[in-house]
C-alpha positions in Angstrom: -23.3 -81.3 104.9 -21.1 -80.5 101.9 -19.6 -77.0 101.8 -21.1 -74.9 98.9 -18.5 -73.1 96.7 -19.3 -69.4 96.5 -17.4 -66.7 94.6 -17.8 -63.0 95.1 -18.9 -61.5 91.8 -16.3 -58.7 92.1 -13.4 -61.2 92.0 -13.0 -61.6 88.3 -9.8 -63.7 88.6 -11.7 -66.3 90.8 -14.6 -66.2 88.4 -12.3 -67.0 85.5 -10.5 -69.7 87.4 -13.9 -71.3 88.0 -14.7 -71.1 84.3 -17.1 -68.2 84.6 -16.1 -65.9 81.8 -18.8 -63.3 82.5 -17.9 -59.7 83.6 -18.9 -58.8 87.2 -21.0 -55.9 85.8 -23.0 -58.4 83.7 -23.5 -60.7 86.7 -24.7 -57.8 88.8 -27.1 -56.8 86.1 -28.5 -60.3 85.8 -29.0 -60.3 89.6 -30.8 -56.9 89.5 -33.2 -58.1 86.7 -33.9 -61.4 88.4 -32.2 -63.6 85.8 -31.5 -67.0 87.2 -32.2 -66.2 90.9 -30.9 -69.5 92.1 -27.4 -68.5 90.9 -26.9 -65.6 93.3 -26.7 -65.3 97.1 -25.8 -62.3 99.2 -23.5 -62.9 102.0 -22.7 -60.1 104.5 -23.7 -57.6 101.8 -21.6 -59.1 99.0 -23.2 -60.6 96.0 -21.8 -64.1 95.3 -22.3 -66.8 92.7 -23.1 -70.4 93.6 -20.6 -72.3 91.5 -22.6 -75.6 91.5 -25.7 -73.8 90.2 -23.6 -72.1 87.5 -22.4 -75.5 86.3 -25.9 -76.9 86.3 -27.1 -73.9 84.2 -24.3 -74.3 81.7 -25.0 -78.0 81.4 -28.7 -77.4 80.9 -28.0 -74.7 78.3 -25.7 -77.1 76.4 -28.3 -79.9 76.4 -31.0 -77.4 75.2 -28.7 -76.1 72.4 -27.9 -79.6 71.2 -31.7 -80.5 71.2 -32.4 -77.4 69.1 -29.6 -78.2 66.7 -30.9 -81.7 66.3 -34.4 -80.5 65.6 -33.0 -78.1 62.9 -31.1 -80.9 61.3 -34.2 -83.0 61.2 -36.3 -80.2 59.7 -33.6 -79.7 57.0 -33.7 -83.5 56.2 -30.3 -84.3 57.5 -29.1 -87.0 59.9 
């Protein structure tokens, strides 16, 4: 079984090194409102981010953004 990479949301330096440029307070707020529940896990009382899930969500958002941009271009009669 492959080890899952987790980062404590309070460790801003580790978050930035992993490419997660979101403030810890924002991540905690996302967790409290239930935004992307797969992203978070609580270990021994500490809220952590699942790095693999973060990367999946970023990739999904990029793909969706590209699809929207393509639809807009098509509606405007370009490309």
